[in-house]
C-alpha positions in Angstrom: 119.4 209.7 47.1 120.7 212.0 44.9 118.4 213.7 42.3 119.4 211.7 39.5 118.6 208.8 40.7 115.2 210.5 42.2 114.0 211.5 38.5 114.9 207.7 37.4 112.5 206.6 40.0 109.5 208.5 39.5 109.8 207.9 35.9 110.0 204.6 35.4 106.3 203.4 34.7 106.6 206.3 32.2 109.5 205.1 30.6 107.9 201.6 30.3 105.5 202.8 28.5 107.8 203.6 25.6 110.2 200.8 26.2 107.2 198.4 25.8 105.5 200.1 22.3 105.4 196.9 20.2 107.3 197.9 17.4 110.7 198.0 20.0 109.4 194.5 21.2 109.3 193.2 17.6 112.5 194.8 16.3 114.5 193.1 18.9 113.0 189.3 17.8 114.2 190.9 14.6 110.0 190.8 13.1 110.8 194.0 11.3 111.1 195.2 7.3 113.1 197.8 5.7 110.1 200.0 5.9 109.6 200.0 9.1 113.1 201.2 10.2 113.1 204.4 7.5 109.8 205.2 9.2 111.5 205.6 12.6 114.2 207.3 10.8 112.2 210.1 9.1 110.2 210.5 12.4 113.8 210.7 14.0 114.7 213.3 11.9 111.6 215.6 12.1 112.6 215.6 16.1 116.1 215.5 15.9 116.6 218.7 13.7 114.7 220.6 16.4 117.7 219.5 18.6 120.0 222.2 18.3 117.0 225.3 18.5 115.6 223.8 21.7 119.1 224.2 23.2 119.7 227.7 21.9 116.4 228.3 23.3 117.1 226.8 27.1 120.4 228.0 27.0 119.2 232.0 26.2 115.9 231.6 28.9 118.7 230.6 31.8 119.4 232.8 34.4 122.7 234.5 34.9 123.1 232.6 37.9 123.2 229.7 36.3 125.9 230.2 33.6 127.5 226.9 34.8 124.5 225.3 33.0 124.3 227.4 30.1 128.6 226.6 29.3 126.9 222.6 29.8 124.3 223.3 27.2 127.0 225.5 24.8 129.1 222.0 25.0 126.1 219.9 24.0 125.4 221.9 21.1 128.8 221.5 20.0 128.0 217.6 19.8 124.8 217.7 18.4 125.1 220.0 15.5 124.4 218.4 12.0 122.7 215.0 13.8 119.6 215.3 11.4 121.5 215.0 8.2 123.4 211.6 9.8 119.5 210.3 10.0 118.8 211.6 6.2 122.0 210.2 5.2 120.7 207.3 6.6 117.5 206.8 5.0 119.1 208.0 1.7 121.6 204.5 2.3 118.3 202.8 2.5 117.3 203.4 -0.9 114.7 206.4 -0.3 114.2 209.4 -1.0 115.8 211.7 1.9 115.3 215.1 0.0 111.1 213.9 0.3 111.5 213.2 4.1 113.3 216.9 4.4 110.0 218.7 2.8 107.8 216.1 4.4 105.5 216.8 7.6 106.0 215.0 11.1 103.4 212.6 12.1 101.3 213.9 14.4 102.8 212.4 17.4 106.2 213.2 16.4 104.6 217.1 16.0 103.1 217.4 19.2 106.3 216.1 21.3 108.1 218.9 19.4 105.4 221.6 20.2 105.5 220.4 23.4 109.2 220.7 24.2 109.2 224.3 22.7 105.9 225.3 24.7 107.4 224.3 28.0 110.8 225.8 27.4 109.8 229.0 26.4 106.3 229.3 27.6 107.4 227.4 31.5 110.3 225.8 32.7 113.7 225.8 30.4 114.7 222.9 32.8 112.1 220.9 31.5 114.0 220.9 28.6 116.3 218.3 30.3 113.5 215.9 31.2 113.3 215.3 26.7 117.3 214.7 26.9 116.7 211.8 29.7 114.0 210.2 27.5 116.2 210.6 24.0 119.3 209.9 25.5 118.7 207.3 27.9 117.0 205.3 25.5 119.4 205.5 23.2 121.9 204.1 25.8 119.6 201.0 26.8 118.4 199.9 23.5 119.7 201.6 20.4 122.9 199.4 19.7 120.7 196.2 20.5 118.0 197.8 17.8 120.8 198.6 15.5 121.9 195.1 16.1 118.7 193.2 15.1 117.8 195.1 12.3 121.1 194.0 10.8 120.8 190.6 11.2 117.4 190.6 9.9 117.7 192.7 6.9 120.9 192.0 6.2 122.1 196.0 5.7 125.4 197.2 6.1 127.1 199.6 8.2 126.5 202.5 6.4 122.9 202.1 7.4 123.1 202.9 11.0 125.4 206.3 11.2 122.5 207.4 13.6 121.6 204.8 15.7 125.2 203.2 16.1 126.6 207.0 16.8 124.1 207.5 19.3 124.3 204.3 21.4 127.8 205.1 22.2 127.6 209.1 22.0 124.9 208.8 24.5 126.7 207.0 27.2 129.1 209.9 27.9 125.9 212.3 27.4 124.3 210.4 30.8 127.0 210.8 32.9 127.5 214.4 31.8 123.6 214.4 32.6 123.5 212.8 35.8 126.1 215.2 37.1 124.5 218.4 35.9 120.7 216.7 37.4 122.6 216.2 40.6 123.4 220.4 41.1 120.1 221.4 40.2 118.5 222.1 44.0 115.7 224.3 43.6 112.3 221.9 44.4 110.3 223.2 41.7 113.1 222.8 39.0 112.9 219.3 39.9 109.6 218.8 39.8 109.2 220.4 36.1 111.9 218.2 35.3 110.5 215.1 36.3 107.0 215.9 35.0 108.7 217.0 31.9 110.5 213.4 31.7 106.8 211.9 32.2 105.5 213.4 29.3 108.3 213.2 27.2 108.4 209.4 28.0 104.6 209.0 26.8 105.2 211.5 23.7 108.2 209.6 22.0 106.4 206.3 23.1 103.5 207.6 20.8 105.9 208.1 18.6 106.9 204.9 17.9 103.2 203.8 18.3 102.3 205.3 15.4 105.0 204.1 13.3 103.9 202.2 10.3 105.6 200.8 7.2 103.2 201.9 4.7 104.2 205.5 5.7 107.1 205.6 3.8 105.9 203.8 0.6 105.6 207.1 -1.1 109.1 207.8 -0.4 111.1 205.2 -2.7 113.8 206.4 -4.9 
């Protein structure tokens, strides 16, 4: 069994916790209002804006023997630059004030996930960041396009409000293939254990972000 296959198997229960968040089920059934979607986008902004800094921190802490992995991280940075602005533009296209979102505090669950990511990279093991990559990109591959289709159908929205979701559903297909190849080159048991542990934690933390979302959180952001 490859390490990627082991990673998928070891994190199945944690992945289920995320995917069974009530708002995801409601969304896929079309039981959603615009403020639900905007609430999701707001929290997406508050963690997506940390992707590039976290990748930079990860690359900086990799040893010289892992130059191959640092090169992959550098390529990933190129792909991820500026994606938080896509999220803000989608928020604005929904009729909400993106500049207020930029300056607001994230929800508690979002702040905790970001803090855990930085702590893992800077204090424990930079390879733990790849647990976050599995969770965020794996979730996009699984449900991003389905969610976008359901929201668009239920609310009659145009394509201009789905820049982030649509692009990530497609883009992350390629990222996951690259990620699988990278993970199968990780052979040190302690690193593998850290990635598995971190992925489990990120599934839990990301699941809590979805469980904390509420439409009333964005009422003050209407333009």
